[in-house]
C-alpha positions in Angstrom: 40.7 36.1 130.6 42.4 38.8 128.5 46.1 38.3 127.9 46.9 42.0 128.1 44.1 44.5 128.6 46.3 47.4 127.4 47.8 45.8 124.3 44.9 46.6 121.9 44.4 50.1 123.3 48.1 50.9 123.1 48.2 49.5 119.5 45.2 51.5 118.4 46.5 54.7 120.1 49.7 54.3 118.2 47.8 55.0 115.0 48.0 58.8 114.8 44.7 59.2 112.8 42.8 57.2 115.4 44.5 58.9 118.4 43.4 62.3 117.0 39.7 61.2 117.1 39.7 60.9 120.9 38.4 57.3 120.8 38.4 55.9 124.3 37.4 52.7 126.1 34.9 52.7 129.0 35.0 49.0 129.6 37.8 46.6 128.8 37.4 43.0 130.0 38.4 39.6 128.7 35.3 39.2 126.6 33.6 42.6 126.7 34.6 46.0 125.4 32.7 49.4 125.3 34.3 52.1 123.3 33.3 55.8 122.9 33.8 58.2 120.1 33.4 61.9 121.2 31.4 64.2 119.0 33.8 67.2 119.5 36.5 67.0 116.9 34.5 64.3 115.0 31.7 66.7 114.0 31.3 67.3 110.3 30.2 70.4 108.5 26.6 69.8 109.6 27.5 69.4 113.3 26.8 65.7 113.3 29.4 62.9 113.7 31.5 62.3 110.7 30.7 59.0 109.0 34.4 57.9 109.0 34.6 58.4 112.8 31.6 56.0 113.2 33.3 53.5 111.0 36.5 53.8 113.0 34.6 53.2 116.2 33.0 50.0 114.9 36.3 48.6 113.5 38.7 49.6 116.3 36.5 48.3 119.1 36.4 44.9 117.6 40.2 44.9 116.9 41.0 45.9 120.4 38.8 43.1 121.8 40.7 40.5 119.7 44.1 42.0 120.3 43.6 41.8 124.0 42.4 38.3 124.0 44.9 36.4 121.8 48.7 36.0 122.1 50.1 38.6 119.6 52.8 36.3 118.4 50.3 33.5 117.7 47.1 35.1 116.2 46.7 38.4 114.3 43.2 39.9 114.1 42.7 41.5 110.6 39.6 43.5 109.7 38.1 41.9 106.6 35.1 44.1 106.3 32.8 46.6 107.8 29.4 47.4 106.3 27.8 50.3 108.1 24.3 51.6 107.9 23.5 55.1 109.1 20.1 55.2 110.7 20.0 58.8 112.1 22.4 61.7 112.7 24.7 61.3 115.7 24.5 64.6 117.6 26.4 63.4 120.7 29.1 61.0 121.7 28.6 57.5 120.4 29.3 54.2 122.1 29.5 50.6 121.0 29.6 47.5 123.2 30.8 44.1 122.1 30.5 40.9 124.0 31.8 37.5 122.8 31.5 34.5 125.0 34.5 32.6 126.3 33.4 29.6 124.5 33.3 31.4 121.2 36.8 32.9 121.8 38.1 29.4 122.5 36.5 28.0 119.4 37.9 30.7 117.2 41.4 30.3 118.7 41.3 26.6 118.2 40.1 27.0 114.6 42.8 29.6 113.8 45.6 27.5 115.2 44.4 24.3 113.5 43.4 25.7 110.1 45.6 28.8 109.9 42.6 31.2 110.2 39.2 31.7 111.6 36.5 34.1 110.4 34.1 35.8 112.8 31.2 38.1 111.8 28.9 40.0 114.1 26.7 43.0 114.2 27.3 46.1 116.4 24.8 48.8 117.4 26.4 52.2 117.7 24.3 54.3 120.2 24.1 58.0 121.0 24.0 59.3 124.6 20.2 58.7 124.7 20.6 55.0 123.8 19.3 55.5 120.3 20.9 53.4 117.6 22.5 55.8 115.1 24.4 53.2 113.1 24.5 49.4 112.6 27.8 47.9 111.6 28.3 44.4 110.2 31.9 43.6 111.1 34.0 40.7 109.8 37.4 39.8 111.2 39.9 37.1 110.2 42.0 35.7 112.9 45.3 34.7 111.2 47.7 32.2 112.7 51.2 33.6 112.7 
């Protein structure tokens, strides 16, 4: 179960550049998160979603999931990389859902506390309002023992 379901969201919203995007969270559970990036202020000069906003969606959703799960004075989630492939223009709001099993969370926590860090990598599908995949992000996080 999540330690504090608002910790990650409050932390992300305290970053002014991210707060301005309008990034929101539709689902926040102990091992699942669904985040939404609105097209509105994130549209570029062609009327499609700005690439940096898609990147922020992929990175922030993962960070919030880890921040909510682990004791903030014990483990710090640090983004170690995001490789994003743009498949088609995003002409609507875009969402991403991430689900990590309780067993995987427990394994990562144990590894981070025993070895000083744990590395986790996964793929995220960023989808438009029609369920079409507009981008695929390969995300890497390091969970650092504090």
